[in-house]
N, C-alpha and C positions, 0 to 999 in steps of 0.2 A: 753395193755399188756396181754392177759388171762394168768389165771392158768390151766395146765392142771390138772384134776380130778374130781372128783364130788362135791367134797367141795368148790368149788368156788363159789358157792351160798352163804356164807357165809358174812354176811354185814361187818363184820371183816375183812374178806379176802380182801374187797375190799376196806376197809381202809388199811391196808400196801400195796396193789397193787397200789394205787393211791400215796403214800407217797412215792415209789420206782419209778414210771413213774416222778414223779418230779423230783427224784434226776438226772434221768439220762438224763432228758430235759436240764436241765441246763449245763450241761455238754457235752451237743451234738456236734461233730466233725461241723457239718455243720454249725451249727448256731454261734460255739465259731470263729470259724476260718475267717467267712465272719464279722464278729462283730470285729477281731482285724486287717482285712484288710480294712474293710470301711473307706471311701474318699480319696483313693492311687490312685492316675494317674494311668493306665495300663501301663505296660512298653512296650515299642517299639518289645523286643523280650524277652521270658522267659520261664525257664525251669521249670518244676514243678515234685517233686519229693515227693513222699508220701509214706509211709513204716506202717506195722502195723496194727490193729485188727478195728481201725478208720479211714484207710488210704480215703475208698471210701468215707464216709461222708466229711473227711477235702478237699479231693479235691474237691467234689461238691460246697463247700463254699470258694475255692479261686478259682472257676470258676464263682461263684454267685458275688463274688465283682471285680475278673480279666478279664471273658470273653476271646473275642479273644486275648488277652495278652498272653496268652499261646498259645504259641508256637507247644511246645513240653514237651512228660513228659510221666513218669513210677509212676504207682501206684501197690505195693502188698500189699496184704491180704490176711487173713487168705479163705479158702473156702467157697462160702454160703456170705461173707460178702462184694463181690463188687457190687455196686449199678446197675441196670440194666439201670440207665439213664448216667452212665458214657459212656454208648455205642455210643451215640450223639455227642461225642466232639470224631473225628478221629485222632487228633493231640496226642490223650492220648494213649499208651498200658499198658492193664492191666496183671496181672500174678496173681497168687496164688503160695504162698508158704506153708510151711509143719507147722505144729502146733499143739499139745507142741511140739512135739519132731521132730526137723528140718531133710529131707532128700533130695531128689535129686531135687523137685522143689524149694526148701530153696536155694542151691548151684546156680540152675541155674538163680533165679532171682538176686543173690548178682554178677554172673558172667556178668549180662545185667548190673545192676547198675553200675559197675565200667566202661563198656564199655560205658554208655550215661556220666559217669561224663567225661571220658577222651576226650569223642566225642563234648562236651559242648564247646562254643565261649568263650576266654579269653574275661573278663571284660564284661561278661553278666550274666543278672541275674537271679539267682536261689532259687528259693522256696522250701524249704526243710518242709515236715510235717513228725511228728513223733509222733505216740501213742505208747501204750502197745503191748507185744506182736511181737515186731520188731525184737527182740534177736533171736527167732524162723525162723522166716518168710522171712527173709532174711540173706546171710552169704558167704562169702568168707574166703576160708581159708589160713594160713599159707601151705608155699611149702612142702612135703611131707607127708601132715594130708588129710585123705579124706574121703569122707561121712561114709564111715563103723565105723572110727576114731570117730565122729560128732556125729552121733545117737547112737552110746558106750557111750560118754560123758554125754549125755543128758540123756539117759534112767537110767545110774548110778545117774545123780543127780536130779533124777525127784523121784525113786524108793526108795531114800536114807534119801528125809524126809528134803533134804540141802532146806536154806531158797531161795528165789529168789536171793539173792543179793551175796550169797556164789556161787551160781551155776553161777550168770552172771560174777563174779570175774577168772573162771577159762575159762569160754568162750569169753571172752576179751581179755584173753591171746593168742587165737589160732587164732583172726580173724583181716582180713586184711579190715574190715569195720567199727569194734568198737574200742573204746577206742580213737575217733576224727578220725579214719584215712580214713572214710567217708569225713569227714570236710576237713583231707589233701589232697584228692583224689580233692576237689573242689577246694583248694585255689587258684585256677588262674581266678575264676569267680566271683561274687559280689554274693554269697550266705547266706542265712538269713532261719533262722528254725523257726517255732512255734511249739509246742508241747501239747500232752495232757499227765499228767503225772498220773503214777500207780504206782509211788514209793514213799516209805516214804521221806518225807523233800523236794521232789519235784524239786531234782537238776538236769540241764539237762546234766549234765555230767553224770548222770545214768541212764536216760530214754532212751529206749533201746539200754543198753548199752554200750551209750555214744556214739553213731554213729555222733552226730556233736559236740562234746566237749571231749576232753583226760582230763585224773583228775590224782589224785597218786589214784593206784588201791588198792582195798581193800584187806586184809590179805587172803589168801587161806583156806580153810577148813581142817580137815585133808583129806590127798590122798590117794587113790590107788596108787601102785608104778606104772602101766601104764600108768594114768592120767598123774602123773611127768614126765616120758618119755616124755609125747606127749609137756605137757607144754616147755621142755627143747628141744626137737625139733623147735619149734615154737620163741625162744627166740631171732631170728634174726629180728622180725618183726620192720620197719621202726616206728618212733615215731607220734603220730598223731598230729592234729590241732585243729583248733576251729574255729566256726562261730557264728554270731551274732545270739541269741536265745532268745524264752521268751514261758513262759508257758502260754497257753488259756485259763485251764481246769486243776484242780486238783480234788481229793476225797475232800478234807477239802468244795470245791464250793458245791457237790453233797450233802454232807451232810448238808451243811447250807441250800439248799433247799428243802428239805425231813423236816428240822425244821421250816421254813417257813411255808410250804404247812401243815404241824401238828397245829402249831400256829393259825393259818387260820381257820383251822377245832375245833379248841376250846380245843384242846390239850395240857398238860404241858407236856414237853421233858425233857428228860437228857440225856447228850451227854455223853459217856466213852471215857477215855484218859487214857494210850497214845493209839495209834491206834492198833488194834489187830494183831498179829503176833504168830510165832511160832505153835505148834500142835495145830490143830483143835481141837482135843479133850479136849486142857486145855482151850482153848481162850471160848469154849462151856460152860466147866463147870462154867465158872467167869461169863458170860452171862448170864446161867439161873440162877445164885444165884444173882445175881443183879434186874434180872427181877422179881423173886419172892420178895425180896423185898424191890420194889423203890415204894416210894410213889406217882412217875408220871403213866401219863398214856402210856408214849410212852419211851423206850431205844433208842438210838441209838447208832451206833457206825461202824467202818470201819476199813479198813485195808486187808492182806492177810497174810493167816496160811498155813499152809504146812501138809502134810500127807505121813508118812511112808506107801509105798507100799509092798504088799505080793509077793511073785514072777510071781503068775496069778492074780491082779486083777479084778475085775468085771468091772459094770458100776456106775459112778459117778465121784464126784469131791468134792474139796473141802469143799463148799459151803453144799452142800448135805451130807456130812460125820459129816460138823457142824449142821445142821440142827439136824440131827437124831441122832446125840450125845446130844445136849439142850433137844428133846424132851424125852431121856429117865429121864431126870432130872427135867422134868415137868411134868410127867405124873402125871395125875390125878389131876390136876390143869385145873378145866374147864375153868377159866379166864382167862389162857394165852396162847397166842400164838405167833410166829415171825416169820419171814421170813428173810433170808441169800440167796443173790445172788450176781452172777458178774453183775457188769454193763455193759460189753459188752454183756450177753444176752448168755454168755456159760461157762460149769465148769468143767472142766479135761475132758474126753475124751464121755463124753456124750453132745447133742445140747440142753438141760436145762439149764435154766440158775443157778437155785438154788432150795429151795423147800419154802413152807410155811407149820410148823407144830403147832400142837397146844398139849392139853394134853392128845388126846386120839391115838393119831397117833399110838406109841407104842402098845396099844390094839387093835388099829384094823388092825397093820401088825400080831399080833399074831393070830387074827380070820382066817387073811389068809394062816397060817401055816408060820408063817415068824418070825425068831428072830431078835431083832434090835443088840442084842451084837452081832452075829456070821456075821450080812452083815457088822459092823462095822471093823469087825476084817479080812474079807474078802475084804474090800473097795467095796461094793456092795451095797452101798445105795440106786443107782439110782432106783435098782430092788424092793428094801421094801417099798421105796416112792412112785413109780408108783402105787403099789398095793394097798397103802393107800390111793390114789388121793391126793400126795400132793406136788407131784412135780411143779416146776412155768417154764412154754414154753416161752420164749417173743419172741425168734428169734433175729437176730442182733440188737442191739441198737444203730449203731452210734458212741458208745464211750467207751472207757475204761480208769476206774480209779480207780479200782480195786475192792474190795467186799465193800457192804453194810449189815449192818444187824438193823434189826427193830422188835424189841418187843414190841408189845401189851397188855396191862391191862385189859381187858374190861369183863364185864359178857358176858356169849354168850344171843342170841336173843330167845326169849321162842320158844319151840318147837310147829309146828303147831297144833291148837284145844287146847291148852294149855291156862288153864285160867286166864285172865290178874293179874299180882300183887297187891294185897292189899297195898293201900298206906298208907304209915306210918301214927300213931296217932299224 
């Protein structure tokens, strides 16, 4: 997983990159699904449905385990996240939805999914694979609600800084797939689900806005009148159902893997609790404070923050926002650095996973004529961090369990040609 930028040769950054890679490998969709299905007899007839950012990797894990037992299938993921290897399986139809704001491709994928569910023979086996991002990537709307309404709802939710749970509480009230309604559409089959969780608590009724299991709906946040009117229009949706489901990978699994790798490297570790949430700048403030005061080598945290966007946001995402906000607070501390990245390899409206910043990041930006506070206010952190050489670019990782933050306290290596430090007396 290469780091973009001239500073990637710093061996301390290599340590953080390897710990992040260890976290992602532990929750890889292909590996975890293959392991979950190991030892099963391939069914005589089976339908595969995979949705989410890790759908392609999860589908390959199912194919590894079940092979020709998969007779038909539909895989829906984010553009660029579908592995070319899927093309070797002509029984599979692959589609790309829209993310982070759903659009026409999302609705086309949802219509195709409902058609497949209706055409699946009664009593046949169906394997449903779900990972984070499904809420945006596939959708079918209540009668009288269109693509423009959906785009407006999601743009409002993202721009207002709503927690993802609050946005999904709105989404699932508008949907013919969410809140167990896909499960209801497959009630005539023998459907079961395997899930990769990107939500606190790892509840199957919450992952993907509950497309495999209905739940008591969370309270709604304060709503503009036009959103309330849409919800009233969708009030007649049928109830959802449930299918047997099992979570095969979580953020906790990823953080534990990073901790094991750190321990094997001889680093002492502290994990922060509870999972990070709320505004990215607030979470960054807490993390930078903990990193500055820690007596351990590594501080580990995970979760999902939010960013309230200006009217015309720049380039970046919540991890880049977190990283730059933290960089302001560790400025001048040459022994502190941190990685903040999405485990799916993407962050906000950028193709970068996040960033690795250190005590000189803000100064490097200033030398390029950039201001960190202005970049944060404009939600244009990606441009700042590209100029400082701090962006982290991995490409799709095959998983999605939320965001990981790793903070390292270690003195920088000697500058080239610098004399070796005198041994302590």
